[in-house]
Each structure stands twice: as structure tokens, then as C-alpha cells.
N, C-alpha and C positions, 0 to 999 in steps of 0.2 A: 541200695547201693547200685544195683543194676540199672534202675530207672534213671538215677542221677547221671551215671556215666554214659548211658545211651543218649540221654538228652543233650549232654555236652558234645558228643560225637555228631549228632544231627545238627546241632547249632553251628558247629564248626563247618560242616559240609554244606549246609544250606546258605551260609553267608555269601557264597559265590553266586547263588541263584537269587537275583533281585526279585522282590515281590512274592516270594514263597516262604512260608514258615511251617516248620514241622516240629511238633512237640510230642513227647512220650507221655500219654495220659496215665497209663498203668502198665505194670509188668506182673505177670503171673509166672511162678516157677514151679516145676514139678517137684514132688516130694523127694526124689533122689537128686535134685539139683542139676539134672542133665538137659532139661529143655526150658527155655525162657520164652514165653509168649508176650510180645510187646504190642500194645495198641497205640497207634499213631494218629494224631489229629493233624490234619493238613489244612492250611489256609492259603489260598482260596480252595474251596472244596472241589471245584471243577478239575483241579490238578491231582486229585487224590489217587485215581487209578494209575496215572503216569508215575507219580512218586512211589507208590507201593510196588509197581513193576521194577522201577529202578533200584529200590531198596532190596527187593528179593534177588535181583541179578547180582548185587554187590554184597550179599549176605556174608560171604567168606571174608571179605575185606573188613567189614564192620565187626565181625567176630574177632578177627585178628587184632584190630584196634582196641576192642574191649578187653581182650586178653592181655595186651601190653599195659593197660591201665589197672586191672584188678588181679594180676597174677599172684600177688603176694597175699591176697585176702581169701582166695578160694582155691580148692584143690583142682577142680576141673572147670573149664570155661564152658558154659552151657551152649547147646545148639540154639540158634535164634529163629524165631518165627514171628513174622510181622503181619498185622491186620490193621485195617482202617477202623478207627473209633468214630462211629457216626452218632454217638449219643447226643452231641450238641445239635446236630441236624434234626434228630428225633424230638428233642425238647422244643426246638424252634417250631417244628411242624405242629406239635401239640398246642403250643401257645397260640399259633395262628388259627387253629381250629376252634379253640376256646373263645377267641375274640369274635369270631363269626357266629 
């Protein structure tokens, strides 16, 4: 549920930024449901650091938006932590090495 709602929030926010796509690849939540770690995939990958800095600066606003969407399903809105998911780059690099 958290991954779906976060992806909808990012889809809505990045619609204004032409040529940039942000998707939530996975979410991990702590056992006490107080911390959610979300991994973001950014296209193009060159903008990854810029996007993650912007997301971390606006974490409170994103958490508020998430809270308004899921407030009736959960008791507490988890604290959000965002990281870049570079697994696709890693897979691409391995494929490149195997081809050579």
C-alpha cells in the first residue's frame, strides 16, 4: 500500500518536470511500522542525485501527502527515508561485462 501511494505521489509531482521519471521500486517497513525505507529509480540516471536531494528536502511534505491518503488504513504515518535504487545500472553493467 505504501509503495503504491508513494508512486502515485511521485507520478503526480514529476509530471511537471518534463523528461524525468521517478518510480518507487520497493518499500521496506520496520517491524513497528514507524520507518519506511523507499527505493527510487530515476530516469535519466544522471539526475538521480539531484532528485534524491530534492526528495529529501521535501520529505515532510511527502509524508503529509501520504498521511492524507492512508490515514484511515494505518495508526501511525511512518517516517520516510529515500534511497536511489541502482540495481538496474548494476544489471546493465554486468551484462556489458559479460558481452565483452
